[in-house]
C-alpha positions in Angstrom: -8.0 -8.4 1.1 -9.0 -7.0 4.4 -9.0 -9.5 7.2 -11.2 -9.1 10.3 -9.1 -11.4 12.5 -6.2 -9.4 14.0 -3.6 -10.3 16.7 -2.5 -7.2 18.6 0.9 -6.9 20.3 1.3 -4.1 22.7 4.9 -2.9 23.0 5.8 -0.8 26.0 9.0 1.0 25.2 10.9 2.4 28.2 13.7 4.7 27.0 16.7 5.5 29.2 19.3 8.2 28.3 22.8 6.8 28.6 25.0 9.8 27.9 23.8 13.3 27.0 23.8 16.9 28.0 21.1 19.5 27.7 22.8 20.9 24.6 23.1 17.4 23.0 19.3 17.1 22.9 19.1 19.5 20.0 20.8 17.0 17.6 19.1 14.0 16.3 22.3 11.9 16.5 24.0 13.3 19.6 22.5 10.7 22.0 22.5 7.0 22.2 19.5 5.6 24.1 19.0 2.2 25.7 15.6 1.1 24.6 13.9 -1.6 26.6 10.8 -3.3 25.1 8.3 -5.2 27.2 5.7 -7.0 25.1 2.4 -8.7 25.8 -0.2 -10.2 23.6 -3.6 -8.5 23.6 -6.6 -10.9 23.9 -8.9 -8.4 22.3 -9.3 -10.2 19.0 -8.2 -13.8 19.7 -8.3 -16.3 22.5 -5.0 -17.8 21.5 -2.0 -17.2 23.8 0.7 -16.5 21.3 4.3 -17.2 22.6 6.4 -14.1 22.1 9.8 -15.8 22.2 11.6 -15.5 18.9 9.6 -12.5 17.7 12.0 -10.3 15.8 11.8 -6.5 15.9 13.7 -4.6 13.2 14.3 -0.9 13.5 15.2 1.3 10.5 16.6 4.8 11.2 14.6 7.0 8.8 17.4 9.5 8.5 20.3 7.2 7.5 18.7 3.9 6.7 20.7 2.0 9.4 18.9 -1.1 10.7 18.9 -2.9 14.0 17.2 -6.1 15.0 16.4 -7.5 18.4 14.6 -10.7 19.4 12.2 -11.1 22.3 12.9 -13.7 25.0 10.4 -15.9 26.8 9.2 -13.0 28.9 8.7 -10.9 25.8 11.5 -8.6 26.6 14.3 -7.2 24.5 16.7 -4.2 24.6 18.5 -2.2 22.0 20.9 0.8 21.8 19.4 3.4 19.4 20.4 6.9 18.5 17.8 9.6 19.0 15.7 9.9 15.9 12.7 8.5 14.1 12.4 4.8 13.3 10.3 2.5 11.2 9.5 -0.8 13.0 8.7 -4.3 11.6 7.8 -7.1 14.0 7.6 -10.6 12.8 6.7 -14.0 14.4 6.7 -17.3 12.5 5.1 -20.4 13.9 5.2 -23.9 12.4 2.1 -25.7 11.3 2.5 -28.1 14.2 3.0 -25.4 16.9 0.1 -23.3 15.7 -2.4 -26.1 15.3 -1.4 -27.5 18.7 -2.0 -24.1 20.2 -5.5 -24.1 18.8 -6.2 -27.5 20.3 -4.7 -26.6 23.7 -6.8 -23.4 23.8 -10.1 -25.1 22.6 -10.2 -22.3 20.0 -12.6 -22.2 17.1 -10.0 -20.7 14.9 -9.2 -22.6 11.7 -6.1 -24.8 11.6 -3.6 -24.1 8.8 -2.5 -26.5 6.0 0.7 -24.8 4.9 4.0 -25.5 6.6 4.0 -22.3 8.7 2.2 -19.1 9.5 3.7 -15.7 9.9 2.4 -12.8 11.9 3.7 -9.4 11.1 3.2 -5.8 12.2 4.6 -2.4 11.2 4.7 1.0 12.7 6.0 4.0 10.8 7.9 7.0 12.2 8.3 6.0 15.9 10.1 8.9 17.6 12.9 7.9 20.1 13.8 11.2 21.7 13.7 11.2 25.5 13.2 9.3 28.7 9.5 9.1 28.6 7.7 5.8 28.3 6.4 5.1 24.8 3.4 2.8 24.4 2.9 1.3 21.0 0.0 -0.9 19.9 0.9 -3.2 16.9 -1.7 -5.4 15.3 -0.6 -8.6 13.6 -2.7 -10.2 10.9 -3.4 -13.8 9.9 -3.4 -14.7 6.2 -6.6 -14.6 4.1 -7.2 -16.2 0.8 -10.5 -14.8 -0.5 -11.6 -12.2 -2.9 -10.0 -9.8 -5.4 -6.5 -8.5 -4.5 -3.6 -6.7 -6.1 -1.2 -9.2 -7.6 1.2 -6.9 -9.3 1.8 -3.1 -9.0 4.0 -1.5 -11.6 4.0 2.1 -10.3 7.7 2.9 -10.9 7.6 3.1 -14.7 10.6 2.8 -16.9 13.5 5.0 -17.9 12.8 8.5 -19.3 16.0 8.2 -21.4 15.2 5.0 -23.2 12.0 3.6 -21.7 8.4 4.7 -21.6 8.4 6.8 -18.4 5.1 6.6 -16.6 3.2 5.5 -19.8 3.8 1.8 -19.1 2.5 1.7 -15.5 -0.1 -0.9 -14.8 -2.0 -2.9 -12.1 -2.8 -6.6 -12.1 -5.8 -7.7 -10.1 -6.1 -11.4 -9.0 -9.0 -13.6 -8.0 -7.6 -15.3 -4.8 -10.9 -17.1 -4.1 -12.1 -20.5 -5.3 -15.0 -19.1 -7.4 -15.5 -16.8 -10.3 -15.8 -13.1 -9.4 -16.8 -10.0 -11.4 -15.0 -6.7 -11.5 -18.1 -4.9 -12.9 -18.5 -1.7 -10.8 -15.4 -2.2 -8.7 -13.7 1.1 -7.9 -10.0 1.7 -8.1 -8.8 4.7 -6.0 -5.6 6.6 -5.4 -5.6 8.4 -2.1 -4.5 11.9 -1.0 -2.7 13.1 2.1 0.3 15.2 3.2 3.6 15.0 1.4 7.0 14.4 3.0 7.9 18.1 2.8 4.6 18.9 4.6 5.3 16.2 7.2 8.8 17.6 8.0 7.9 21.3 7.7 6.2 23.8 10.0 3.2 22.8 12.1 -0.2 23.6 10.6 -3.7 23.5 12.2 -4.7 21.2 9.3 -2.4 18.4 10.6 -2.9 15.6 13.0 -0.1 14.7 15.4 0.9 12.0 12.9 1.4 14.8 10.3 -1.4 13.4 8.3 -4.3 15.7 7.3 -7.0 16.4 9.9 -10.0 16.0 7.6 -12.2 17.5 10.3 -10.6 20.8 9.3 -11.7 20.5 5.7 -14.3 23.0 4.6 -17.9 21.6 4.5 -16.7 18.1 5.5 -19.3 16.6 7.8 -20.9 13.2 8.2 -21.4 10.3 10.5 -18.5 8.7 12.4 -14.9 9.7 12.6 -13.9 11.8 9.5 -10.3 10.7 9.8 -10.7 7.0 10.6 -13.9 6.0 9.0 -13.2 7.5 5.5 -10.4 7.7 2.9 -10.0 10.7 0.6 -9.3 9.8 -3.0 -7.7 12.2 -5.5 -8.2 9.8 -8.4 -11.1 7.5 -8.8 -11.6 5.0 -11.6 -14.4 2.4 -12.0 -14.7 -0.8 -14.0 -17.5 -0.7 -16.5 -20.2 -3.4 -16.7 -23.7 -4.2 -15.5 -22.7 -6.9 -13.0 -21.6 -10.0 -14.9 -19.9 -8.7 -18.0 -16.3 -8.9 -16.8 -15.6 -12.2 -14.9 -12.3 -13.3 -13.4 -12.1 -17.0 -12.8 -10.5 -18.4 -9.7 -6.8 -18.1 -9.9 -6.9 -15.8 -12.8 -6.1 -12.1 -13.2 -6.8 -8.9 -15.2 -4.4 -6.1 -16.1 -5.3 -2.4 -16.1 -2.8 -0.4 -18.1 -2.1 3.3 -18.2 -1.9 2.9 -22.0 -2.6 -0.5 -23.6 0.0 -0.5 -26.3 3.2 -2.5 -27.0 5.7 -0.2 -25.2 8.6 -2.3 -26.3 8.1 -1.0 -29.8 7.4 2.6 -28.8 9.3 5.8 -29.4 11.3 7.5 -26.6 9.5 10.5 -25.0 10.6 13.6 -26.9 12.6 11.6 -29.5 10.1 10.4 -32.2 12.9 9.0 -34.3 14.4 6.7 -31.5 12.9 3.5 -30.1 12.9 2.5 -26.5 15.1 -0.3 -25.0 12.6 -3.2 -25.0 14.4 -4.7 -22.0 13.2 -1.8 -19.8 9.5 -1.8 -20.6 6.7 -4.2 -21.4 4.1 -5.1 -24.0 0.7 -4.0 -22.7 -1.2 -4.3 -26.0 -3.2 -7.3 -24.5 -4.2 -5.5 -21.3 -7.8 -6.0 -20.3 -8.5 -2.4 -19.5 -6.7 1.0 -19.9 -7.3 4.6 -18.9 -8.0 7.5 -21.2 -8.3 10.6 -19.1 -8.4 13.5 -21.6 -12.2 13.4 -22.2 -12.7 13.9 -18.5 -10.2 16.7 -18.3 -11.8 18.5 -21.2 -15.3 18.0 -19.9 -14.6 18.9 -16.2 -11.9 21.6 -16.6 -12.2 22.8 -20.2 -8.6 21.9 -20.9 -7.2 22.1 -24.4 -6.2 18.5 -24.9 -4.3 19.4 -28.1 -1.5 20.7 -25.9 1.9 19.0 -26.4 2.0 17.6 -22.9 -1.0 15.4 -23.7 0.3 13.9 -26.9 1.3 10.6 -25.2 -2.1 10.0 -23.7 -3.4 7.7 -26.4 -7.0 6.7 -26.9 -6.4 3.1 -27.8 -8.8 1.1 -29.9 -10.2 -2.3 -28.9 -9.4 -2.1 -25.2 -12.1 -1.6 -22.6 -11.9 1.7 -20.8 -12.0 2.4 -17.1 -14.6 5.1 -16.2 -13.0 8.2 -14.8 -15.0 9.3 -11.8 -12.5 11.8 -10.4 -9.1 13.2 -11.6 -7.2 16.4 -10.9 -6.7 19.1 -13.5 -2.9 18.4 -13.5 -3.4 14.6 -14.2 -2.0 13.2 -17.3 -3.0 9.5 -17.0 -3.4 6.7 -14.5 -0.2 7.9 -13.0 1.0 6.8 -9.6 3.0 8.8 -7.1 6.2 7.6 -5.2 4.1 7.7 -2.0 0.7 6.4 -3.0 -2.3 4.6 -1.5 -3.9 2.3 -4.0 -7.3 0.7 -3.2 -9.9 -1.7 -4.5 -13.4 -0.8 -3.4 -16.6 -2.7 -3.8 -19.9 -0.8 -3.2 -23.3 -2.2 -2.5 -25.5 -2.3 -5.6 -27.7 0.5 -4.3 -24.8 3.0 -3.7 -23.2 4.8 -6.6 -19.6 6.2 -6.2 -20.9 9.4 -7.7 -23.0 9.9 -4.6 -20.0 10.4 -2.3 -19.1 14.0 -1.4 -16.1 15.8 -2.8 -13.9 17.5 -0.2 -11.1 19.9 -0.7 -7.9 19.1 1.2 -7.7 20.9 4.6 -4.6 22.9 4.0 -5.3 26.3 2.4 -2.7 26.1 -0.3 -3.7 22.5 -1.3 -6.4 22.7 -3.9 -6.8 18.9 -4.3 -10.4 17.9 -4.5 -11.0 14.4 -3.1 -13.9 11.9 -3.1 -14.7 10.8 0.5 -15.2 7.0 0.6 -16.2 4.9 3.6 -13.4 2.6 4.8 -15.9 -0.3 5.2 -16.1 -0.7 1.4 -12.4 -1.3 0.9 -11.6 -4.9 -0.2 -7.8 -4.5 -0.7 -5.2 -1.8 -0.5 -1.5 -1.3 -0.7 0.6 1.5 0.7 3.3 2.4 -1.7 6.2 4.4 -0.1 9.2 6.4 -1.3 12.4 4.3 -1.7 14.4 6.7 0.5 13.6 6.4 4.2 14.1 10.1 4.8 11.6 11.0 2.1 8.8 8.8 3.1 5.5 10.7 3.5 2.8 9.9 6.1 0.8 6.9 5.1 -2.4 7.2 3.1 -3.9 3.7 3.4 -5.5 2.9 6.8 -3.6 0.4 8.9 -6.7 -1.7 9.1 -6.2 -2.3 5.4 -2.4 -2.4 5.1 -0.2 -2.3 8.2 3.0 -2.2 6.1 4.2 -0.6 2.9 6.0 -1.7 -0.3 8.3 0.1 -2.7 10.7 -0.3 -5.6 14.2 0.0 -4.1 15.7 1.7 -7.2 12.8 4.3 -7.2 10.9 6.0 -10.0 11.6 5.0 -13.6 13.6 1.9 -12.5 11.5 -0.7 -14.3 11.1 -2.5 -10.9 7.7 -4.0 -10.1 5.9 -5.2 -6.9 4.7 -8.8 -7.1 2.6 -10.5 -4.4 4.1 -13.7 -3.0 2.5 -17.1 -3.6 1.5 -19.0 -0.4 1.0 -22.3 -2.1 -0.2 -24.1 -5.2 -3.2 -26.4 -5.2 -3.3 -29.8 -6.9 -5.5 -28.3 -9.6 -2.9 -25.7 -10.4 -4.6 -22.7 -8.8 -2.3 -20.6 -6.7 -3.3 -19.0 -3.5 -1.4 -15.7 -3.0 -0.2 -14.4 0.4 -2.4 -11.8 1.9 -1.7 -10.8 5.5 -2.8 -7.2 5.1 0.9 -6.2 5.4 2.5 -5.3 2.1 5.9 -5.3 3.6 5.7 -9.0 4.0 3.3 -9.8 1.1 5.2 -8.4 -1.9 8.6 -9.0 -3.5 10.4 -6.8 -6.0 10.9 -7.8 -9.7 13.6 -6.2 -11.7 11.2 -6.0 -14.6 7.4 -6.6 -14.6 5.9 -9.7 -16.0 2.6 -9.3 -17.9 2.1 -12.9 -19.2 -0.3 -13.9 -16.4 1.3 -17.3 -16.7 3.5 -19.4 -14.5 6.4 -17.0 -14.8 4.2 -14.3 -13.3 4.2 -15.9 -9.8 6.9 -16.3 -7.2 6.5 -20.1 -7.3 
């Protein structure tokens, strides 16, 4: 769930070369740099003076995965020796309930006090370049937890083994009502975003790229509109919508719904390409009781004239007795509700007088990228998760705006590993309802399960 209260930390990174020559600068690993960080808390979005001492800053070298961690002192200063290269950064500050609430009292702040034992502020920045002696200024925004609305509880994007599992066919999403009242999914939009790939991000420059190596959507043909076309909108390659007239599909407080790629018992399914051999039930799940699933072939046939009797479509089953997501947009090459290893997954809630079909379709800016995307205003996003590749060197530029998710989450063992992402539980109320952690930073909000859990019961929560 998007949170409007943000704490911003400004990091000023002064880089000093300790030993190098002109020739050494051509190598990413030839130089070791002394990096000095001087931090201050921005007062833009809060009147609290957050103490910086104890804030940890973790650096991960994108090329080799090596990690370094430094801790800020009372002056908000820390130093580290880093090799030249690109780094992912995670900043984390944890305050106890007593310290945080005393800070609110001392500041005469109107911010709400917390009830849990502690509160954690987190921030991420992807692909920081440490290359020379120039000062690098970085603005990191840190988020306070929210507990309202519909959010992603579980994301099974990895799928299971191609050898003795169900491949991508058993992928699913679980949506949770983190509020204290019944909500309805009728008309809610599920979107998967499009942007540059890792190979594009590390390849030659192109006029269709921003400095971040994300697409510059102002370069897309016939893309015009109000506001900033890069910051005020997202561009979705796949758009699905829940059916219903407004109150047909309720989710009670503390309950969830599962949207399956295919709503069947995958533990009793055949191995892909081997109709006489069954899958290993320990590697996949039973989705026969899913609340919704996705059948995409009718759309492909209608929009692209595709012959759906082709062999590659034989595993896309039109299940009976399961409510179907409405397919608003899909690409000609799509097979199902299939996720990528670098994906941006969103929940979107539109005003009643705005139809998702009214949004323009925009071709990707790069000439050889034929992807047609639905342009959706960022203001309608209610939750989002940036899924990234499990290998640091293969991570693509992010797709989800940092205002929605400042971090990213991934299955460490990668595609077809049976690993699933599960949102952490913040606390359990006396009535049994669980409030899940939602800091708009999926790096901190999710844990990894070795196998997904679809029961929706106690065993499907972290505690």
